[in-house]
C-alpha positions in Angstrom: 3.4 -4.8 6.7 3.0 -7.8 8.9 6.3 -7.2 10.8 5.6 -3.5 11.4 4.0 -2.5 14.7 1.3 -0.1 14.7 2.7 1.6 18.0 6.0 2.1 16.2 4.4 3.7 13.2 2.2 5.9 15.5 5.3 7.0 17.6 7.2 8.0 14.3 4.2 10.1 13.3 3.8 11.6 16.8 7.5 12.6 16.8 7.2 14.2 13.4 4.2 16.2 14.5 5.9 17.2 17.6 9.0 18.5 15.7 6.9 20.5 13.3 4.6 21.8 16.1 7.7 22.9 18.2 9.3 24.6 15.2 6.2 26.6 14.2 5.5 27.5 17.8 9.0 28.9 18.1 8.4 30.7 14.9 5.3 32.2 16.2 6.9 33.0 19.6 9.6 35.1 17.5 7.1 37.2 15.5 4.7 37.6 18.2 7.5 39.4 20.3 6.7 42.6 18.4 2.9 42.0 18.4 0.1 41.0 20.7 -0.6 37.8 19.1 -0.1 34.5 21.0 -0.8 31.9 18.4 0.1 28.3 19.3 -0.1 25.4 17.1 -1.3 22.1 18.4 -2.4 18.7 16.8 -3.7 15.3 17.8 -4.1 11.9 16.1 -7.3 10.0 16.1 -7.1 6.4 14.8 -10.5 5.8 12.9 -9.7 2.1 12.0 -7.0 -0.2 12.2 -6.8 -3.1 9.8 -4.5 -6.0 10.1 -1.6 -6.5 7.6 -1.8 -9.8 5.6 0.9 -11.8 4.0 1.4 -14.7 1.6 4.6 -16.7 1.5 6.8 -15.7 -1.5 7.1 -19.3 -2.5 3.4 -19.9 -2.6 2.2 -21.5 -5.6 -0.2 -18.6 -6.3 2.6 -16.1 -6.0 4.8 -18.4 -8.3 2.0 -18.7 -10.8 1.9 -14.8 -10.8 5.7 -14.2 -11.2 5.8 -17.1 -14.1 2.9 -15.5 -15.9 4.4 -11.9 -15.8 7.9 -13.4 -17.0 6.1 -15.3 -19.8 3.7 -12.5 -21.0 5.8 -9.4 -20.3 9.3 -10.9 -20.4 10.3 -9.2 -17.1 11.2 -10.4 -13.7 8.4 -8.9 -11.4 9.1 -8.0 -7.8 7.0 -9.4 -5.0 6.5 -7.1 -2.0 3.8 -5.7 0.1 1.1 -3.3 -1.0 -1.1 -0.7 0.7 -2.7 1.1 1.9 -5.2 -1.3 3.5 -7.4 -3.6 1.4 -9.8 -6.4 1.6 -7.0 -9.0 1.3 -6.5 -9.5 4.9 -10.2 -10.9 5.1 -9.4 -13.6 2.3 -6.1 -14.6 3.7 -7.5 -14.6 7.2 -10.1 -17.1 5.9 -7.5 -19.3 4.4 -7.9 -18.1 0.7 -4.7 -17.4 -0.9 -4.7 -13.7 -2.2 -2.4 -11.5 -4.3 -3.3 -7.8 -3.7 -2.1 -4.9 -5.9 -1.7 -6.8 -9.2 -3.3 -5.3 -12.3 -2.7 -3.2 -15.2 -0.3 -0.3 -15.5 -1.9 2.8 -13.9 -1.7 5.4 -11.2 -3.4 7.7 -8.5 -5.5 4.4 -7.4 -9.0 5.6 -6.1 -8.0 9.2 -6.6 -10.1 11.6 -8.8 -7.8 11.4 -11.5 -7.1 7.5 -11.4 -5.9 6.2 -14.6 -4.9 2.8 -16.4 -2.9 2.4 -19.6 -5.5 0.9 -22.1 -2.7 -0.8 -24.0 -1.6 -2.7 -20.8 -5.0 -4.3 -20.5 -4.9 -7.1 -23.0 -1.6 -8.1 -21.6 -3.1 -8.0 -18.2 -5.9 -10.2 -19.3 -3.3 -12.7 -20.8 -1.3 -12.7 -17.4 -4.7 -13.5 -15.5 -5.6 -16.4 -17.8 -2.0 -17.7 -17.7 -2.2 -17.6 -13.7 -5.7 -19.2 -13.5 -4.8 -21.9 -16.0 -1.5 -22.8 -14.2 -2.7 -22.4 -10.6 -5.8 -24.3 -11.1 -4.0 -26.8 -13.6 -6.5 -26.3 -16.2 -4.5 -27.0 -19.4 -2.1 -29.7 -19.0 
């Protein structure tokens, strides 16, 4: 999220790793008292890429169009919050193009080998998209 520091997250991960390593090494030390084994666990973190967080104001007309479309089509009040992990939204938002990320049909295990979507949710999702575009772009009325 935009207000989250990469250094803070890295520190939390390092602290968790250190605790696990210390616990396991203590366990290995205890069991090796009766053997010749001197097993020790170690770990390191390598950051391969670092993508910036992106945000859109919750009162932006695109967000409000999405919220209103979901209320209209599904008769529920959606929540608006961040999504992740990283996606291409930051490039669009960084270029001044309003962007909503993580908004689609019901599903799960995104980008996994067993990713799925609910087929019955697809027509409703299309209806929501049509409503968003028509209202956001002022196409009908």
